[in-house]
C-alpha positions, 0 to 999 in steps of 0.5 A: 727531387722525385726522379732521384727518388726514384732511382734510390727506389729501384736501385735499393729494390735491385739489390734486395733481388739481387740478394734473394737470388744469391740466397736462392743460389746458395740454397741450391747449391746446398741442396744439390751438395746435400743430394750429392753426398746422399746419393755417393753415400748411398752408392758406397754403402750399396758397395760395402753392402755387396762386398760383405754379400760376396765375402759371406758367399766365399764364407758359406763354400769354405764351410761347405768344404771344410764340412766335407773335409771333416766327413772325409777325416772322420770316415778315414779315422772310423776305418784306421780304427777299425783296421787297429781292431782287426790287426790287435785281434790278429796279434792277441790271437796269433802271438803266443802268451803265458804259458805258450809263450814261455814254451816258446822261450824254452823251445827256443832256448833248447834250439840255441843250446844246440838241440835238434829240431827233430828231438824237440818236435818229437818230445812234443809229439810224445808229451802226455799227462801220465808220467814215469816219476819217482817216488813221492815229491820231496820238499826243502827249505832255505833262507833267501838272502838279503843284503842283511843277512848273515849267510847260512842255511841259504841253499837246497840240493836236489837229484842227489845233490847234483842240482843246487837252489839258492836265492835272493830277495828284497829286504821286508821294513819294520813298523819304524820303516827300518830294514830287516834280514828277511826277504819281503815275500810280496815283492819279486825274488832271484833264483838261481838253478846251478845244473850238474855241468855247473851252468847257472840258470835264473828265474826271477818273479813273485811267488810261488814260481814253478821251474823245470830242468831236464838233466839227461833222461830226467825231468826235475821239477820244482815249485817254490812257495813262500815258508816261515819268515826268511825261508822259501819252500821247494817242492820237488819230484822228478820224472822220466824224460822223455 
């Protein structure tokens, strides 16, 4: 009886020890897994950090390259702006404008009409302020035509009737917004100069307008200004040419 009880207690003690050993093994396995996971996680994070550091370094180098490229582009732009300003200044200095451009255009017109370049050069060299003009300036007036005008008194003659001047303008509007029969002196007009040979030359622009015609050995100069309602006044003189 005593022996059986002893064996029973011995078996129970072995079972208890075995259970304790299993728990110890389980705890050891769990601890090992935790350590492995921690180590693995730490290594992965270190790799991510290293990759991010590489990316930051790459982007930093790229930023430096872009900044250098921007500096080069700004320098090129400044050089281009300087060149443009230089070309613009040269153009404004060398290309005629205003009255000089008009003179050159008239010279070109005379050349195309067959006038010899030598004669034009002679006339330019002979030009001076003192001129042999015939009598006092003559002033006449005429109605500038519009789509609503009914004609009459719409031309003037100069140079013994050999030069005829007519013109047309843009209708004026009354307070009700309706067109009037007379022209608007603030708008561009068209003037037509008929020469003795029948050729008609036109001039367009806003009043006052100046124009000269050379007929034979005389230069006829005209200045056209706004007159009474619907009229323009023409002041003309005639001078020896050249």
